[in-house]
C-alpha positions in Angstrom: 114.5 130.8 95.3 112.2 133.4 96.4 108.4 133.4 96.2 105.9 134.6 93.6 103.2 135.8 93.9 100.1 136.2 91.7 96.9 138.8 91.8 93.7 139.0 90.0 93.2 142.4 89.7 89.5 143.5 90.1 87.2 146.7 90.7 85.8 145.8 94.2 88.5 142.5 95.1 91.6 141.5 93.9 92.5 137.3 94.1 96.0 136.3 95.6 98.0 133.3 95.2 101.8 132.0 95.6 104.4 130.0 94.8 106.4 127.8 97.9 110.0 129.1 97.5 111.5 126.3 95.0 108.3 128.3 92.8 106.8 124.7 92.0 103.2 124.7 93.6 100.7 127.7 93.3 98.3 127.8 96.0 95.4 130.5 96.6 96.1 132.8 99.6 93.3 135.0 99.7 90.7 137.4 98.8 91.2 141.3 100.0 89.5 143.7 99.0 91.2 146.2 96.5 91.3 149.4 98.8 93.6 147.3 101.2 95.2 145.9 98.2 99.0 148.0 99.4 97.9 147.2 103.3 98.1 143.6 102.3 100.9 143.3 100.3 103.4 145.7 102.8 102.9 143.1 105.2 103.5 140.2 103.3 106.4 141.4 102.0 107.7 142.1 104.8 106.8 138.1 106.2 107.7 136.4 102.7 111.0 136.8 100.3 109.1 138.0 97.0 111.0 137.9 94.1 108.3 138.5 91.4 104.2 139.6 90.9 102.2 138.3 88.3 99.2 140.5 87.7 96.5 139.2 85.4 96.4 140.6 81.4 92.7 141.0 81.2 92.2 140.5 77.0 88.6 139.5 75.8 88.6 136.7 72.6 89.6 139.2 70.4 93.1 140.2 72.5 91.6 143.7 73.2 92.2 145.3 76.4 89.4 145.3 79.2 88.4 148.3 80.9 90.2 147.3 84.0 93.6 147.6 82.5 93.7 151.8 83.7 92.8 150.5 87.1 95.9 147.7 87.0 98.4 150.0 85.3 97.9 152.9 88.1 98.5 150.2 90.7 101.8 149.1 88.9 102.9 152.5 88.8 102.4 152.7 92.5 103.5 148.7 93.1 106.6 149.7 91.5 107.1 152.9 93.6 106.2 150.6 96.5 108.3 147.7 96.0 111.1 148.6 93.6 113.4 145.5 94.0 110.5 143.3 93.3 109.7 142.6 89.3 106.2 142.8 88.1 105.1 140.4 85.0 101.7 140.0 83.4 100.2 137.3 82.1 97.2 136.9 79.8 94.3 135.9 82.7 91.0 135.1 79.7 88.7 132.5 81.0 90.3 132.4 84.2 86.5 133.1 86.2 84.8 130.6 83.8 87.6 127.7 84.8 87.7 128.9 88.3 84.1 127.9 88.7 83.9 125.2 86.9 87.0 123.8 89.3 84.8 124.5 92.1 82.0 123.5 91.2 83.6 119.6 90.4 85.2 120.4 94.2 82.2 119.5 95.6 81.5 123.3 97.3 77.9 124.2 97.8 75.8 125.9 95.5 76.1 128.8 98.2 80.1 128.7 98.3 80.4 128.2 94.4 79.3 131.4 93.9 80.9 133.4 96.2 83.2 135.7 94.3 85.6 136.4 96.7 86.4 132.0 96.5 86.7 132.6 92.3 89.0 135.9 92.4 91.4 133.4 94.7 91.0 130.6 92.6 91.7 133.1 89.9 94.4 133.9 91.0 95.8 130.4 91.2 94.8 129.5 87.4 96.8 132.5 86.7 100.1 131.6 88.7 100.1 127.8 87.5 99.6 129.0 83.8 102.5 131.2 84.1 104.5 128.5 86.2 103.7 126.2 83.3 104.9 128.9 80.6 107.9 129.8 82.5 109.3 125.9 82.3 108.7 125.7 78.4 
């Protein structure tokens, strides 16, 4: 098997998470400036066997797409050109940032660390990926 990579795509930063090769556990990787995401992905895909990327689908409570979706679709188009052999999946990312903030606060991190947006993005990507894995197993 190969890894699944998740991206919590944002205008400024992208949080990233990946599974193990058995696709059992989702782990946070890092947060990368959005302008550098393809540099990171090219290196990561060279060094790791990635079969799928999961990208958050930003919707509100009514199911309407967030304005960032236009940027995400542009990213996906370029990703498919650069990595034609890697499947792209979308997964609802509602509440992941709020859940990430909650989990970070429960972890005992100090206030400054809890408010670090990069950490929230990385944990959000991990939540997206873990939820994706759980739905895939059903």
